[in-house]
C-alpha positions as CSV (number, residue, x, y, z in Angstrom):
1,M,61.1,131.4,57.8
2,P,60.9,135.1,58.6
3,S,61.6,134.4,62.2
4,A,64.9,132.9,61.3
5,I,66.2,136.1,59.8
6,P,66.7,138.1,63.1
7,T,68.5,135.0,64.5
8,F,70.8,134.8,61.5
9,L,71.5,138.5,61.6
10,G,72.2,138.2,65.3
11,I,74.7,135.4,64.7
12,L,76.3,137.4,61.9
13,T,76.6,140.5,64.0
14,A,78.1,138.6,66.9
15,G,80.5,136.9,64.6
16,T,81.5,140.2,63.0
17,L,82.2,141.7,66.4
18,L,84.3,138.7,67.5
19,A,86.3,138.8,64.3
20,G,86.9,142.5,64.8
21,A,88.1,141.9,68.3
22,A,90.3,139.1,67.1
23,F,92.0,141.3,64.6
24,A,92.1,144.5,66.7
25,A,95.6,146.0,67.1
26,P,97.2,145.4,70.5
27,A,96.7,148.3,73.0
28,C,99.2,150.0,75.3
29,E,98.3,148.7,78.8
30,P,101.4,149.2,81.0
31,A,99.4,148.4,84.1
32,K,98.8,144.9,82.8
33,V,102.5,144.0,82.1
34,A,102.6,141.2,84.6
35,E,99.4,139.7,83.2
36,K,100.3,140.1,79.5
37,Y,104.0,139.6,79.6
38,P,105.0,137.8,82.8
39,A,108.5,136.8,81.4
40,I,109.6,140.5,81.2
41,A,107.6,142.0,84.0
42,G,109.8,143.5,86.7
43,K,112.9,143.5,84.5
44,T,115.0,146.4,83.1
45,V,115.4,146.2,79.4
46,V,118.8,147.2,78.1
47,F,118.5,149.0,74.8
48,G,121.6,149.5,72.6
49,Y,122.1,152.3,70.2
50,D,124.9,154.1,68.3
51,P,124.9,157.8,69.2
52,S,126.8,158.7,66.0
53,I,124.0,158.0,63.5
54,P,121.4,160.7,63.3
55,P,118.4,160.9,62.9
56,Y,118.2,157.6,64.7
57,A,120.3,158.6,67.7
58,I,121.7,162.1,68.4
59,I,123.8,163.4,71.2
60,D,122.8,166.9,72.4
61,D,125.6,169.3,71.5
62,K,125.2,171.2,74.7
63,D,124.5,168.3,77.1
64,K,126.3,165.1,76.2
65,T,124.2,163.2,78.7
66,K,121.1,163.8,76.6
67,V,120.2,161.7,73.6
68,S,117.3,161.9,71.2
69,G,116.4,160.5,67.8
70,S,113.8,158.3,66.1
71,D,115.2,155.0,67.6
72,I,115.4,156.6,71.0
73,D,111.9,158.1,71.0
74,L,110.5,154.9,69.6
75,A,112.2,152.7,72.2
76,K,110.9,154.9,75.0
77,A,107.4,154.8,73.6
78,V,107.6,151.0,73.2
79,F,108.8,150.3,76.7
80,D,106.4,152.8,78.3
81,C,103.6,151.1,76.3
82,L,104.7,147.7,77.7
83,G,105.1,149.0,81.3
84,V,108.8,147.9,81.7
85,K,111.8,149.8,82.9
86,Y,114.6,150.4,80.5
87,E,118.2,151.5,80.2
88,L,119.7,153.2,77.1
89,K,123.2,151.8,76.4
90,P,125.4,153.5,73.8
91,G,127.8,151.4,71.6
92,A,129.5,151.3,68.2
93,W,127.2,150.1,65.4
94,P,129.2,147.0,64.3
95,G,129.0,145.7,67.9
96,L,125.3,146.2,68.6
97,F,123.9,143.0,67.0
98,P,126.6,140.8,68.4
99,A,125.8,142.3,71.8
100,V,122.1,141.3,71.3
101,V,123.1,137.8,70.3
102,S,125.4,137.4,73.3
103,G,122.9,138.9,75.7
104,Q,125.0,141.9,76.6
105,I,122.0,144.1,75.6
106,D,118.4,143.0,75.1
107,A,117.3,144.9,72.0
108,M,118.3,147.3,69.3
109,F,116.4,149.1,66.5
110,Y,117.1,150.0,62.9
111,L,118.7,146.8,61.7
112,Y,118.2,145.3,58.3
113,Y,116.4,142.0,58.4
114,T,117.9,139.1,56.5
115,P,117.2,135.3,56.9
116,K,120.9,134.9,57.8
117,R,120.7,137.4,60.6
118,A,117.4,135.7,61.8
119,E,119.4,132.6,62.5
120,Q,120.9,134.6,65.5
121,G,118.1,137.0,66.4
122,D,114.4,137.5,66.2
123,F,113.3,140.6,64.3
124,I,110.4,143.0,64.5
125,T,110.2,144.7,61.2
126,F,108.2,148.0,60.9
127,M,109.7,149.9,58.0
128,K,111.2,149.6,54.5
129,A,114.6,150.8,53.7
130,G,115.2,154.2,52.1
131,S,118.7,154.4,50.9
132,G,120.9,156.2,48.4
133,A,124.3,157.9,47.8
134,I,125.6,161.1,49.3
135,V,128.3,162.9,47.3
136,Q,130.3,166.1,47.3
137,K,128.5,169.3,46.7
138,G,127.6,169.7,43.0
139,N,128.0,165.9,42.4
140,P,131.4,166.2,40.5
141,K,131.5,162.6,39.5
142,N,127.9,162.8,38.1
143,I,126.6,159.9,40.3
144,K,122.8,159.8,39.7
145,A,122.1,156.0,39.9
146,E,123.6,152.8,41.2
147,A,125.0,152.1,37.7
148,D,127.1,155.2,38.0
149,L,129.1,153.7,40.9
150,C,131.1,151.4,38.6
151,G,134.7,152.5,38.6
152,K,134.2,154.7,41.6
153,T,135.4,154.7,45.2
154,V,132.5,154.2,47.5
155,S,132.3,154.4,51.3
156,A,130.0,152.0,53.2
157,G,129.6,151.1,56.8
158,L,131.6,148.1,58.0
159,G,129.4,144.9,58.2
160,T,126.4,146.7,56.8
161,V,124.0,145.6,54.0
162,E,125.4,148.5,52.0
163,E,128.9,147.1,52.1
164,R,127.7,143.7,50.8
165,Q,125.6,145.5,48.1
166,M,128.5,147.4,46.9
167,K,130.8,144.3,46.6
168,T,128.0,142.5,44.7
169,L,127.5,145.5,42.5
170,G,131.2,145.7,41.8
171,E,131.1,142.1,40.6
172,K,128.2,143.0,38.2
173,C,130.2,146.0,37.0
174,V,133.1,143.7,36.0
175,A,130.7,141.2,34.4
176,S,129.3,143.9,32.2
177,G,132.8,145.0,31.1
178,K,133.1,148.0,33.4
179,E,135.6,148.7,36.3
180,T,134.8,147.4,39.7
181,I,133.8,149.5,42.7
182,Q,136.5,150.2,45.3
183,V,134.7,149.8,48.6
184,M,136.1,151.8,51.6
185,T,134.6,150.7,54.9
186,S,134.1,152.9,57.9
187,T,133.2,152.0,61.5
188,D,130.8,154.8,61.9
189,A,128.8,157.3,59.8
190,P,130.9,160.4,60.6
191,S,134.1,158.7,59.3
192,G,132.3,157.9,56.1
193,F,131.1,161.4,55.7
194,R,134.6,162.7,56.2
195,L,135.8,160.5,53.3
196,I,133.3,162.3,51.0
197,A,134.1,165.8,52.3
198,T,137.9,165.3,51.8
199,G,137.4,163.6,48.4
200,R,138.9,160.3,49.4
201,A,135.6,158.6,48.4
202,D,133.4,159.6,45.5
203,A,130.1,158.5,47.2
204,M,128.8,157.0,50.4
205,V,125.9,154.6,50.4
206,I,123.8,154.8,53.5
207,D,120.2,155.3,54.8
208,L,118.2,158.1,53.1
209,P,117.1,159.9,56.3
210,L,120.7,160.3,57.3
211,I,121.7,161.5,53.8
212,N,118.9,164.1,53.8
213,M,119.8,165.3,57.3
214,M,123.5,165.7,56.4
215,V,122.8,167.6,53.2
216,K,120.3,169.9,55.0
217,R,122.9,170.6,57.7
218,N,125.9,171.0,55.3
219,P,124.6,172.2,52.0
220,D,128.0,173.7,51.1
221,V,129.7,170.3,51.5
222,Y,127.3,167.6,50.4
223,S,124.6,166.8,47.7
224,V,122.3,163.9,47.2
225,G,123.5,161.6,44.4
226,Y,120.5,159.4,44.1
227,S,117.8,157.9,46.4
228,V,115.5,154.9,46.4
229,I,113.0,153.1,48.6
230,S,113.8,149.4,48.5
231,D,112.0,146.2,49.5
232,Y,114.5,145.6,52.3
233,Q,112.8,145.5,55.7
234,I,114.2,147.1,58.8
235,G,113.3,146.8,62.5
236,G,114.3,145.8,66.0
237,A,116.2,142.7,67.0
238,V,116.3,140.6,70.1
239,K,118.1,137.3,70.8
240,N,116.4,134.2,69.4
241,G,113.5,133.1,71.6
242,N,113.6,136.2,73.8
243,P,110.0,136.8,75.0
244,L,110.7,140.5,74.6
245,G,110.4,140.1,70.8
246,P,106.6,139.4,70.7
247,A,106.0,142.1,73.3
248,I,107.9,144.7,71.2
249,A,105.9,143.6,68.2
250,D,102.6,144.2,70.1
251,A,103.8,147.6,71.4
252,I,104.8,148.8,67.9
253,Q,101.5,147.6,66.4
254,A,99.7,149.6,69.2
255,L,101.8,152.7,68.5
256,Q,101.2,152.4,64.8
257,A,97.5,152.2,65.4
258,S,97.6,155.4,67.5
259,G,99.7,157.3,65.0
260,K,102.7,157.6,67.4
261,V,105.1,156.0,64.9
262,K,104.2,158.4,62.1
263,E,104.6,161.2,64.6
264,I,108.1,160.1,65.5
265,F,109.0,159.6,61.9
266,A,107.8,163.1,61.0
267,T,109.8,164.7,63.9
268,Y,113.0,163.3,62.4
269,G,112.3,163.8,58.7
270,I,111.7,160.1,57.9
271,D,109.4,159.5,55.0
272,P,106.1,158.1,56.3
273,A,105.9,156.0,53.1
274,V,108.5,153.6,54.5
275,E,106.3,152.5,57.4
276,I,105.0,148.9,57.2
277,P,102.9,146.9,59.7
278,A,105.0,145.6,62.5
279,T,105.7,141.9,62.1
280,L,107.7,139.4,64.2
281,K,110.1,137.4,62.1
282,T,111.9,134.4,63.7
283,E,113.4,132.9,60.6
């Protein structure tokens, strides 16, 4: 009987090592791109972004050919990790996901995942949504929570989750005996911020990192109305069935394991609490 113990321990140790290897995070191995990802090896990935939405993408004020931001830095890190060439292609936000679906661009980041959207694109989620409302300095309409938006004029991006949320919330306002929400859509973030600055809208609902950045840059113009971290998941998107999807998921997992994603988030003032394990979602 005693002689069986070392054998059992040896099997247990080997099994533990194998299990650990099986669940180890993918590693960045750009030299092995042809071996690991033959379907994308040798190709140039076209990555779409909207340059008007800091901190995700920011055009340099002094050199308009330079762009930075959390989406940009993460995209570069992902494609360098995979070992593929890439091209950064600017575009207006409402047209980015349709461009992914049609094949005009290969990938984009910072898109809210929904099952409906997953009918057209595969998602790689890696963060939760931090959102809220930005208001005029001093919060003259006393907007401190979603419930305070009833009867107000609220700006939201055209075709965004926030636009749908505000329309749904407006219906709930009416059902509870309050006035509905007047939703004013804008095609880009700067247009929405101007609506707040000029008083045409009482609040703008948008991503929390962008709210915090605008208030920090323009403290005499804007204030934070309210903020919340929700259960909505955000990530990158590719066309359904594109082999780039699993590759991006592997790369982000590797970058999360190395701490690179947290480093990028910290650089652009994004709360590290919103990071979640990268997951490929195809439905």
